[in-house]
C-alpha positions in Angstrom: 3.1 -20.2 3.4 6.6 -20.7 2.0 9.7 -19.4 3.6 12.8 -19.3 1.7 16.2 -18.8 3.8 19.3 -17.8 1.6 22.8 -19.4 2.3 25.7 -17.4 1.4 29.4 -17.7 2.3 29.8 -16.9 5.6 26.2 -17.1 6.8 25.6 -18.4 10.3 22.3 -18.2 11.1 20.7 -20.0 8.3 20.3 -23.0 10.3 18.8 -20.9 13.2 16.1 -19.4 10.9 15.5 -22.8 9.4 15.1 -24.6 12.4 13.1 -21.7 13.8 10.4 -21.8 10.9 9.9 -25.4 10.7 10.4 -26.9 14.3 8.7 -24.0 16.3 6.2 -22.2 13.4 5.3 -25.3 11.4 6.4 -23.6 8.4 7.6 -25.0 4.9 11.0 -23.9 4.5 13.1 -24.0 1.4 16.8 -23.4 1.5 18.4 -21.3 -1.2 21.9 -21.3 -2.6 23.3 -17.9 -3.3 24.7 -19.0 -6.8 21.1 -20.2 -7.7 18.5 -17.8 -9.1 15.3 -20.0 -9.7 12.5 -18.6 -7.1 9.7 -19.4 -9.4 8.5 -22.2 -6.5 7.4 -19.0 -4.6 4.4 -16.8 -5.0 4.3 -13.2 -3.8 2.4 -14.8 -0.6 5.5 -16.3 0.5 8.4 -15.3 1.8 12.2 -14.9 1.1 14.6 -14.6 4.3 18.0 -13.0 4.3 19.5 -14.4 7.6 22.5 -13.5 10.0 26.1 -13.9 9.8 28.8 -12.3 8.1 28.3 -13.1 4.4 31.2 -13.2 2.2 33.7 -12.6 5.4 31.8 -8.9 6.1 34.7 -8.0 3.5 34.7 -4.6 1.8 31.4 -3.5 4.3 28.9 -5.9 5.5 26.6 -7.1 2.8 28.4 -5.0 0.4 29.4 -8.0 -1.9 26.3 -10.4 -1.0 24.0 -7.8 -2.6 25.7 -8.7 -6.1 25.2 -12.6 -5.9 23.5 -14.3 -8.5 20.2 -15.0 -6.1 20.3 -11.3 -4.3 19.1 -9.9 -8.0 16.0 -12.9 -7.9 15.2 -11.5 -4.6 15.0 -8.0 -5.8 12.7 -8.6 -8.7 10.8 -10.8 -6.5 10.7 -7.6 -3.6 9.5 -5.2 -6.9 6.4 -7.5 -7.6 5.4 -7.6 -4.2 6.9 -10.7 -2.6 7.7 -10.5 1.0 11.6 -10.5 1.8 12.9 -10.0 5.6 16.2 -9.6 6.4 17.9 -10.2 10.3 20.6 -8.7 11.1 23.5 -9.4 8.1 20.4 -9.6 6.3 18.9 -6.3 7.3 22.7 -5.1 5.9 22.4 -6.7 2.7 18.8 -5.6 2.2 20.0 -1.4 2.6 23.3 -2.0 0.5 21.0 -3.4 -2.2 18.7 -0.3 -1.7 15.6 -2.3 -1.0 15.7 -0.6 2.3 16.7 2.7 3.3 19.5 3.8 5.4 22.5 2.2 6.5 23.9 0.1 9.7 27.3 1.7 11.1 30.1 0.4 13.8 28.1 0.4 16.9 28.2 3.5 18.9 31.0 1.9 21.6 33.0 0.5 18.9 32.7 -3.1 20.5 30.6 -6.6 19.5 27.5 -6.5 21.3 25.6 -10.0 22.1 22.9 -10.0 24.5 19.2 -10.1 24.9 17.6 -6.5 24.5 14.3 -5.2 24.7 12.2 -3.7 22.0 8.7 -2.6 21.1 6.3 -2.3 18.0 7.1 1.2 17.3 3.6 1.5 16.1 1.5 0.2 18.6 0.5 2.1 21.8 1.1 -1.2 23.5 4.1 -0.8 26.0 4.7 -4.9 25.3 8.3 -5.1 25.6 9.9 -8.3 23.7 13.2 -9.9 24.7 15.1 -10.7 21.5 18.7 -11.7 21.1 21.1 -9.1 19.1 24.6 -10.3 18.3 26.4 -8.0 16.1 29.5 -5.2 15.5 27.5 -3.1 13.0 24.6 -2.6 13.9 24.2 1.0 14.4 20.7 2.1 12.1 21.8 5.8 11.0 19.7 7.8 7.6 19.9 11.5 6.9 17.0 14.2 8.4 14.9 13.7 4.8 14.7 10.1 4.9 14.1 10.0 8.9 11.2 12.0 8.7 9.8 10.0 5.6 10.1 6.7 7.8 8.3 8.5 10.7 5.9 9.8 8.1 5.1 6.4 6.1 5.4 4.5 9.4 8.4 2.2 8.5 9.4 2.2 11.6 8.3 -1.6 12.9 10.7 -1.7 16.0 12.7 0.3 18.3 14.6 -0.7 21.4 13.4 0.0 24.9 13.9 -1.3 28.5 12.2 -3.8 30.3 9.0 -1.7 31.0 8.5 -0.7 27.2 10.1 2.8 28.0 12.8 3.8 24.6 15.5 5.2 26.7 18.9 5.9 25.6 20.3 3.5 28.3 18.4 0.4 26.3 20.0 1.2 23.4 22.2 -1.3 22.8 24.6 0.0 19.6 23.9 3.5 19.1 21.2 3.5 16.1 19.8 7.1 15.6 16.0 7.3 17.3 16.4 3.9 18.8 15.5 2.0 15.6 15.8 -1.6 15.5 14.0 -2.4 12.5 12.1 -0.8 9.6 10.1 -1.6 6.2 9.8 -0.3 3.1 6.6 2.0 2.2 4.7 -0.9 0.5 5.3 -3.0 3.4 6.7 -6.5 2.1 10.0 -6.0 2.5 11.3 -6.0 6.3 14.5 -5.2 8.2 15.8 -5.9 11.7 19.1 -6.1 13.3 17.4 -8.0 16.4 17.2 -12.5 16.1 13.8 -13.5 16.4 14.6 -17.1 15.5 16.5 -17.2 18.4 13.4 -16.4 20.8 10.9 -19.0 19.6 11.8 -22.3 21.7 10.4 -23.2 24.9 13.4 -25.1 25.5 15.6 -21.9 25.6 12.6 -20.6 28.3 12.1 -17.3 25.5 9.3 -17.7 22.9 9.2 -13.9 22.3 10.7 -14.2 18.6 7.2 -16.2 17.6 5.2 -12.2 18.3 7.4 -10.8 15.6 6.7 -13.7 13.2 2.9 -13.0 14.1 3.2 -9.5 13.9 4.9 -9.1 10.2 3.4 -12.2 8.8 0.3 -13.7 11.0 1.8 -16.7 12.2 2.4 -18.1 15.7 
């Protein structure tokens, strides 16, 4: 499985993602420049990653300009053909702006940038296992209207929810005020994934946290 990591002006987690995938998860990684369009080296079994950061300086709105980059047009086509796409933090915002995922990411409810370890759990799993994953964002409050939320629940598109260390979904464990404690979602076809927490920052034993490997295993079957 190959991973293509898109680099936008303002990306600051592209190297983190590449290091994690290459060195901790032993995957083939190809950097992709935002002005390029060619994805011919990837098949629908591969994955394109939109990393975290501040693409185009977060001008206008987070992800609003990146959505129109030449590479994103190719990513949209790739996803439409069934190719896998993962957006983390700013990448999640870009996916929502591009229409590949429903909803929007708003300013955190407390109006402050949050940077810390949080806990989250698989929304569809009966297990209470809480994964410790870092977050770092100022606009990570997921929101969607009631009709969209009903559809997300009906089609089991909510993949992660914020929780406490014991796996309980509580108001206090929600770092940004996201509706229904939503930390990550996918599309109905289950090939496009977006999440605010950073699993790539939790895959190294040198950081004393490898819970991020469980995220990549859950989504793509890699350890």
